N, C-alpha and C positions, 0 to 999 in steps of 0.2 A: 365352504361346505365341509361338514365333518364326515369324512368318508367312512369312519367306523360305524356310522348309522346303519350301513347296508350289510353288516355282518352280524350273525348270531354265532356265539362261540361257546365251547365247553372246556372243562378242565378236570383234573384228577383231584380228589381229596374232599374231606369233610369241612374244611375251611379254605379260604382263598390263599393259594400259594403266592409267595412274593413276586414271582415273575408274571403271573397272571394279574396280580394287583397292579403292577406297573402298567401292564397293557390296558387294563380298565381305566386307570387314571390318565394315561397319555393318549390313548387311541379312542376311548369311549365307544366300544361296540354297542350297537343298538339293542342287542339281545344276548342273553346268557341262557343256555340250555342245561338242565340238570338231569343226572342219571342216577342209577342205584349206587354208583361209586361215590356220590355226593350226599348220601342219606344215611342217617343213623336213627333219628327219632324226630318227632314233630318239633320239640324244643330246639334241637340242633338245626333243623331246617329253617325255622323262623330266624334264628341268629344268623345263619348263612345268607338268607335272602336280604336281611337288613345290612349285612356287611357288603354284599354285592352292590347294593343301591347307595352305599355311602361314598363311593369314589367320584361321583359326578352330580352336578345340579340337575342333569337330565338323565336320570338313572335308566339302566337297561331294562327292557322287558324280560322278566324271568319266566322261562318256559319249561315245560316238561311233557313227556309222552305218558300220561296217566290214562291209557286207553281202556284198561280192563283185561282180566285174564292173563295171557302170557306177557303182555307188555304193560307192566305196572312198575314204576320206578321206586315208589314209596310204599312199603308194605307194613312193617312193624309199627303199630300205633296209628295206622291210617284206616279209614273205612274200607271194608271189603268191596272190591269192584270186580264182579265175575266177568267171564268172556262175553263180549257183545253177541256172539253167536247163540249163547244160551237164551238171552232175551228174545232174539229173533225167532228161534225155533218154537218158543212158547208163546210168541206174540204178547209178551208180558210188558206192555207199555207202562203200567203203574210201577212195576218193579224197576224198570229201566230209569224212569224219572226219579224215583226215590234214591237209587244208588248214585246216579249222576249228581243229584243235588247235594247229597252228603259229601261226595268227593270234592265238589266245587267249594263247598263251605270250608272243608279242611285245607284245601289248597290256598284259598283266599286268606284264611287266618294265618297261614304260614308266610304269606307274602309272595306267592306265585301268581303271576298275572295271566298267563296264557296256558291252557291245556291244549296240546296239539292232538285234538280229538274233536269229533268222532272220525273213525275210518268209514268212508262211504263207498268203498269199492264193492262191486258186484262180482262174485266169483263165477266165471264161465269156463275156465280150464279145470277139469276134474282132477288134474294132477297138482294143482296149486295147493300145497299143504301148509306152507309157511304163513300165508296170509289169511287162510280160511277162518281160524278161530278168532281173528281180530275183526271180522266183518259180521254184519247183521244177518246176511243170507245171500241167496242166489237169485232173488227176484227183485227187479228194480223198484217196484211199488213198495214192497215191504221195507227195503233198505231206505227208501226215501222217507217213509213215515217214521221209521225208527230214528233216522238222522235228525229229523225235525224235533222229535221228543227229547233226544239227548241234548241238542243245542239249547233248546228252551230251558231244560233243567240245569245245565251248566251255567247258563246266564243267570237264572234265578238264584243260584248258589253263589254267584259273584266272580266268575272267571270268564275270560275271553276264550273263544273257540277257534278251531282250525279244521276244516274238512279236507280229507286226504284219501287217496293220492290221485291227483289229476294227471293222466286219466288212463283207464283200461288196464291197470296193473293186475286185476284179477283175470286177465285174458292170457296169461302166460304162467308157466310153472317155474320159470327162472326167478331167482331172488336177486335184486339189484345190489344187495350187500356183497355179492360175489361177482355176478356177471350181468351184462346188459340184456334185459328181456326185449322181445318184440311181440307186438300184437298184430294179428291179421284182420282185425275188426274193420268192417266196411263203414262208410259214413253213416249208412242207415243203422247199423248195429250200435254205433257210438251214440246216435241220437235217441234210439229206442231203449238201449240198455244202460249205457255208462253215463250219459249226461243227466238223466232225471234225478239221481240222488244229489248231484251238485246243484241242480236247479232248485231242488227242495231245500237244500242247505242255505242257499242265497235267500230264498223266500223266508226262511226262519231267522235271518239276520246274522248268519255266520260272520265272524270277524276276519278270518284269514282262510286262504286256500293254499294247500301245499302241492306244488308241481313235482313230478316224479321222473325217475330214470327209466324210461321205456320208449322204444321206437314204435311209432304208430304210422305206417306209411300212408294210410288214408288221410292223415293230417299233415305229415311231413316225411318225405321219402328218405331224408338224410339225417336229420337231427333228432335226438331224443326230445321228448316233450319239454323237459326242463330247459333246453336250449332253443326251443322253437318259437319264434315270433308268431308264426301262423297258428300254432296250437294255443298259445296263451292269449292271442287276440280273440279266439272263440270264447274263452272264459269271460272276456270283457264285453264282447259284442253280442254273442248269442245267449250267454247265460246272465248277462247284465250285472256282472260283479265288478264293483269299483273299490273293493277293499284291498288289503295287503295280500300279495302272493309271495309265499316263501318257497325257496327251493328245498328239496329233500337234502339230506346230508351229502355234501360234495366229497367227503372222504370215503364214500362207499366204493367197493371194488369196481362197479360198473363205470364209474367216472374216473377214478385214479388210473385204471388200466389204459384208457383211451385219450385222456386229456390232461390229467394232472390238476391239482386243486387250484393254483392261481389262475390259470387260463379258464378253468371251469367257472370260477367266480365271476369273471368278466363276461363270459358267454351267458351265464344265467341272468345277470342284471341287464345285459343288452337285449335279451329276449323279452324282458318285461317282468321278471321276478323283482320284487321290491327289496328282498333281503335274501342273502346267501347264507346257508348253514354250513359251518365248518366246526364240527362238534368235538374234535379230539386234540389235535396237535397245535400247540402254540406256534411252532415253526410254520405250519401251513397257514395259520391265521394271519401271521405277520406277512408272509409272502403274498397271500391273497389281497390283503389291504394295500400293500405296496403296488401290486399289479392294477388294482382298481384305481388308485390315485394317479398312477402314470397314464392309464388309459383316459381318464377324465381330463387330464391336462392337455392331451394331444388330439382328442376326438370330441368335437363339439356335439355330435349327435348323441354320444354316450353321456356326456355331461347333461344334456337336456333330459335324457331318459332318467337320470338320477334325480333331477329336480322334481319330476313327476312322482317318483318313488318317495322322495322326501316328504311330499305333501301327504301321501297315503300313510306313511309311517307316523307322521305327526298326528294324524287323525286317529290312528290305532292307539297311540300312547294316551291320547286324551280320553279314550274310553275306559281305560283300566281303573280299577278301584284302588285308590291310594292307600 
């Protein structure tokens, strides 16, 4: 088993640094995530994606958060993608579909496989300002319908999609980039408010779902969703999703503070995530991979879980446009 399959990694620079090239060649991570730090122009991006895919016969999935508005990694020379909140407030389904389709075509042309979008969170905490402009709105039905339209448009344009953040991240004002949020949502509120957009995304054929760093005691009193077998089993059983589940970045403050990246990677995969995101530090990426490898060698249950994830990731790769 190639344990690199279960990691998505990031790096600094407009081309592949030698140490990351070695990591790609030797460890073969299943995904590579790009940020603004990796982008200069469409031509440079296309060359970078080709380079990233040249190190293995089973090239990594190239991913990006091209959500719109405040979270757009590629700007100069790329189609404009306004904040999703703007489309939601105007109920502008035609404009949303057009913008997402153009973005997907540009991403696909450059060699990007997965857009980590749309954000399908519903905002219920009025003090949540960091997430609000990234969302379609505060009403589950509207968010659900907008999410479907975005997923269909991204697919039509040629990229895979990821619904995020599972689940209830809009129910707290805390940003997991710094601290671990907690939601007081009841099981009823989860079912009525927070689950419907994910159910709609599944019905629209979303390719991935991203789990997030928030404690939801109604689901799991101890573990954040990203480490919770109970929470992620609901995604599989209640929402009938059998695609790939990706963790949110394990180098966020919410996780580094309490667990550290290597341990977090094992916990995330044990809980049912199929891929762990370690988006910045090569040191953390190497440590996480070593921890995953050692755990699989001594823990038969963990090794079996990875085999299930391997099947899902193989299916995900088969869907990408070469």
